[in-house]
N, C-alpha and C positions, 0 to 999 in steps of 0.2 A: 505493498499499500504504500501509495507516496506519501511524502508529506505534502501535512497542507497548512496555512496562515490564518486557525480559526474568526474568521469576523459577527459574532452573534452579539446578538444584544446584550447576556451576557458580560461577554468579554469585554465593547465595546466602555460599559463599568469602571472596568477595573484595570487603574493603571495596575501594570507588567512592574516597568523599573522601577515602581515603587520597592519593589523586592529585591533590587542591585544597589540598595546605598551605600553599604557598605563601599568602605575605601576597596577591600579585598576582593570587587568583582572588573575594578578595573583596573588593579590592578592584572589579574587570567587574561583584560580582555587585549590589553598590555604584551606582554607576555607571549599568547597565541598568534599577536601580528607579528610578535618577533620575527618567530620561527614558520613563521604562515604554516601557521595549522586555525583549525574555525574550532572554535572549545565553545561547549555551553554545563548550563546546571540543569537536572537529570533528575526528577525522582522527586522522592518528599520532601526535601527545600522548596518546590514548586505544586509537590500537593499543601504543604502545612503551611504553607500561606498567602493561596486562597481559600481555605480554609480557618483561619485565622489561628493558627494553634499554638501560637506562641513565639517566638526565642529559639533559631534553630540549634541545634547540640553539634551534629555535622553539617558537608553539603558536600553532594560527586559535581565532580567534572567530565565531564565527555569529550575527548580530541579527535578529530577526523586526522591520526596521530599519533606518537610517542606519547601514551601521558604521561610516563615517566618520565618525560624529558622534557613535554609542562610544567610537572608539578617543580623540576631543578634551577629553571628561567624563574617561573616566579618566587622560589625559596630565592633566586638572587636578585630579584625589586621588589624580598620586606623587610621591613629594619629587621638589626640582627641576626637575616641573614640565615629562617632552624632551619633545623636539621629535618630532610624529606627517609621516610620510611620508606623503601624500594620492597617490590614483593614482585619478582622475578616470572613465580612460577606462575599468573594469577595477571602478568604486565602494571601489575597496577604500583600507584604513591601515594602517601597519605605527606602532610604536614598539619602544625597545628597550630590557627594563628587565632591571637584571642579570645582560647579557652576553645577554639571551634577546627575538628579533624575537618580537614579538606582530602576527600579521597578525588587520588587522580586518572579514569580508564582510558586508552586507548578504544577507541568507535570497533565493536567488532561482530562475527556470526558466531554457534555454536551448537555447535550437535556432540549426539549423544548418547553412548553402552547403554543396553539395561539392566549393566548390572554396575553400575556409578554413577552419581549426580555429578562426577568431574568429568566439565564436555572437554571434548578437541577441540579449539579455541581459534577461529584466523580474527586479520584485523578484518577490517568494515567497516561502511559507511555509519549514519545517523539510520537510518532505514533500520538496520539488519540489526542496529544496539536498541531501540524497540521495540522492535518483533521481539527481543528477547525476554523483558519485558514482562513481571508478572505479570499484575494489573496495566488495566487501561490510566488506570489518576495515579501511574507511580511513573509512568509512558510518559508523559506530562515533560516538554526541555527548552525553556528559555534563553534564548541566542546572547550570548555576549562579543560578536561582532559589533568592532563600532558604527555599522553604517545600517544595521538591524535590531542595533544593546535594545535587551527586554522583547521582545516581537515573542510570542506561546508559538511551539509547535505543538500541535497536537492529533496524530493521524489520527489514534482513536476515539475519535469523542468522550477524552476523558473527562475534559470539566462537564458533559452532560453526562457521568456518568457520577463527579459529584455530587453536581446541582441533586441523580436520586438519593443517594448519598445506596450505589449496588459496586459491585467487586467485580466483576467481568477480568475473563483473560484476553491481552492483546491478540491468540492465536491462537486454538482450536486448544481448550480445558486437559482432554484428555492427555493431552501432546505435554503440554505445558507441565501436569502433577509427576507422572511419565516422566519425563527426563530430569527434573531436580526435584520430591515431591518434599523440597523442605518447603514450598510456595504452598504445598494445604495448611500447612501449619500459622503458615506469612496468614494466608487469608485471612482462618479462624482467627489470627490476632486481633487483623487490621479486623474489620468484622464490630472485634470486643475490643478496642480501641476506640474508633469513632463513633463506633453506632451502626452502623451499617449492618445490610444486609447482601449477601452471597448469590448472582444468582442463579437461579434452576442449572442452568446447565454446568455452569463451573461447580457448583456443588454437589453436585451427581457426577462428575469423572473426580470430585474429592473420595468417594465412598465409590468412586469402583475405582480406584491407583489405592486408596488406603491402606496396603499390605504395604507398599513400598514403599513406605514413614521408616521399615524393617532396614534400610543402607543408607540413613539419616544421624546420624558422630551425636551419644547422645547429649553430647554439651552441650551444643545447637540446638537440639530434642530440646533441652533445657534453657537455654535462652527465650526460646517464643516463648516454653510456659511461663517463665516468669510474667515475662510481657504482658500474657491473658490473666493469672493472678495479679498485678497490676496496675489494669484498668480499671475502671470504677464502677461496673458489674461484673465483676468474672466473672457467672453462670453465664455469659452467653459464651460467649468461647466454647465451655465446662461440655458448655447441651449443646453448642456444635459437634463436637468432638467425642462428645460419645453418642450423634443418627447421624456420622460420617462413618462408626466404628476404629477412629485411627483411636480412642480413650484404650481401648482393649488393649493394645497393643503397645501402650504407652503409662497409663499406667489404672492393670487394673484388675488391680488393687480401690483402687477410687466404683468399677467396675461391675464389678462381684456386689456391690451394698444395693444396687440400680433391683427394687421386684418390693415385690412382696405377697407373702408368705401367709397359706390358714386355711390354719386346725379348725377342725371343729368351733369352727364359727367365732375363729379365733385368730388376728394380725396383728400383723403390725407395720409401725409407718416407714416409708423406699426410703430411706434411710441414704441413701445417694441423692436422690431430692432437697429435703435434711439440710446434706450436707454446701450444696451450693446455698443456699439461703444463711447457713451460718457462713458463709465466705459475703454476698453480699454485701449483708448485718457486720460481717467486719470490716469489709473495706469501707464503711464510712466512715470509722472513725483511727484507723492507722491507713499511714504506708507504708507497713515496715510487711513486706516478704514473707521474712521466716514466720513471724504471725499469723498473715496469708495461707501460710502452710500448713499451720497449725492447724487453724480452721476445716483447712480442706480433708485431712488427716486424719480428724479429730475422732472420726467413730471408724479407721478401716477396717479394726477388732472386731467391726463386731461380727459381720461373712465370717468370720472362721471360727466363733464363737457362737454362736447362733442352736440355739434344744430350746425346740417345745415340752413341757412340763403341766399334763393333764393340768394342778390345781393350782398354776401358778398363770399359764399359755409362757407367752414364749417370752427367753430369761439371755440374756448376753453378761454373761459370767464371766470378769474378766476381763473385761473389753478393756478397759485400756493400756492394761497389761499388754493383753495381745498386740496392743498395736501399738503398742510405742518400739516396742520389737522389729513390730512393721516397717517404724520409719527406717532405723538402720537398714535395711535389707535394701528397700525403696532411694533408700537412700543412696547406696551405694552400689548396686545397681545402675543409676544412671549416672554414675560421674559425677554425682551432687558435694559437695562439704563434708565431710567424713570429721569437723571442726565442735565450736563452740557452738556452732550455725546448727549443725546433727542436733547436739544433744538438745539445746534450745526447744528447738522441734517437739522433738524424744520425751522432754521432759513434760512440756504443757501441753500432748496429748498426754500419760500417765495420771494426769493430775486434776484431767477436763471434765470428772462429774466432783469434786472433789466440795470447790467451793455450790455446788444444786443440794449435794448433802446436806453444806452447809446453814444451808439456806430453808431449807426444809423445815429447822431442826430450828429449838429455842438458841443465840449466839452466842454462845461461853464465849468465857475470855482461854481457858484453852484452847477453844478448840480451832480458834482465829492465829491465837501464837501459832501450834502446831500447825499451820496451813502457811501463815508467814515463817515458821521458818524454814521449812519440806520445801517450798518455792523461793523463796530467797531472792532476785532482783526480780526470779519473777514475779510473783505474786502479783504488781499493779496487769500488766498483760496476765492472765490469766484469767483472771479477773468482768478485762473483756472479751477475754476466751467466753469464757461459761455467759454474760451476758446476753453477748453475739447468739449462744445457741439457744437461746428461747423462743420459739420460731412457735407454738399455739398459735388458734388463731383463737381462741377465747378469748376476751376482754380483761374480763375477774383478772381470770390466772396468766395473764400478761404483765398485769398491774402490783399482783402477790408476789411474784416473783425477781420483778424492779423494784420495785420498793424494801423488798428483803435484802434484796444487795445489793439498796444502800447503805443497808445496815449493820452489811458486816463489814462493806470500808470505811464508815467508822469506824466501826470497833480496832477496822486492820493497825488506821491512820491512833486511836489514843492505844495499844496495846503497845504500839511502839512508842511514840514518841514515852511509854511507861518503860517497859521488860528490855530494847534492843533487843527483840530476838532474830532481826530479820540478820543473817547470816552469820550468828553467832558462831560465838565458841567458848563453852564452861571456859570460867573463871580461873577453874582448878586445873594443874596439866596433868597427865601424868607424869613427869617431871615431880610436882608435887608432890602426886599417891610418896610414889616411890620412897624421895626423903623422905616424908615424913612417918612412914613405916618402916623404915631400911630392905624396901621391898628390892625387886630384880624384875625387870619383865615376868608378868601370869597375869592368870588368869583377870586375880582383884583385882588388879589396875582399873580393865574395862569395867568391871560390876561396878565400880567406882563410877567411875563416870560419866559411866547412862544413869546410876539411880538422882548423879547431878545434874544429867541433862533433864531428866524426867520429872523432875522437882520443882526443877527456871520452866517446862508449859506447861506442869498445869498449876504451877503459881499457889504451891505451896513454901518456898524461898522466895526471896531476890535474886533478880541476877547481879550481886556484887559478890566479890570475892571472900569477905566474913563472915555475909550466911553460909555461901558454897564452902567454907574450909570449920564450920562447924557441922554441919553436914557428911562432910568426910569424915572427921570426924570418927563420928558416931559410924554411919555404916562400914566403917575400918572392925572396933565394938567386935558391928551381928558377927562378921567372919571369922573372930579370933584375931584381928590381927590384935598388933604391938607396937605407942609409942615407941617412939625412935631417939634416945635419949638424949 
């Protein structure tokens, strides 16, 4: 398809030169002229300018020639001559300008083999480059030639698709997704981020090619999942992942939650849709992607622990414990970080029911102390997760739970201020016990330390050295230990 300069009323009303106000674009234009190559801004920068989505963090430049040479020329013309990172394998180069990443690539055409998403690349025209783009809204380009500076090139009516809020591939979607299966996830990510819908034919092609996602590296998949999770309403993306069959390949633990079983007239709720509702709830209160992961995974232990008991109905005993173990295996499989971030998600999944149980009972100081001690620095996030977990449609129950959680939060502040139990270390150490009773490392030391910890958490003694010291003496005597003379 030939490139066309679009002249619709929508375009006439928009000044595309305004997108190129930054001095960097004039510098790129002059650098391209010096090398006698044509250059264009393409993709997300143009799309987001039209959608008024805020300041760009990255810019893609296409050169009809060598993108690497253009990047080097631009760097020479910038203050302080920033370093150019060259990726010869892909024929691209990147530099940073005022905290913006600018990537340069030569226009190219691509061809793929069935078992790889790494294409055979040849130099091409701007038309070739726009043909290989994932969606029409990402094929929009602005000319950087000084005679046509700011003119829009829109060969696939991407502007019209932006107006409609629809995602369409420039060419046959079956080929587009079979060639590069990551584009299926990108479609769903854009739908979630932009609140767009996916064209019917395009969506059918994703479903048809869903198994092709298996050739994509887990790292690339997780990048897209994190972006879906970070959108304002993550359920939009996860519902599409489930509808197209992609979810079963990426997060089978989540897929396993779908469905409602019924035995002897007793049902349980659909924990898949419940989990998505919890994620949407928590997205209103936090941008922390790891807290959103905890919300998404908080019930994954329910599938393997689900049982039916004739007397009490459906049970999910110890699903939090099972779920926390599953978090580790899920993170490991997807090559996600097995560090403090994974441990954070594990801890929140493990403790996800604790505040709910607490809110159902009389809120005692000792119960709150134990909650704060066990959750440590995560207690505030845990409360946010548990509040998001209230998805009942009964207004009285909803109000009751949230009022009880408010009481728990107030109690946490009160107990923390008085007892200082968050991440506390008992005031008596093992060395203190060994010195007082002239002991070597032994079982008795652990017994006394546990007695002191429990006494503080139960409110039997205050969290201070003097009271803990006296209890240490008393407990030592009970164990038949003699004071060191």
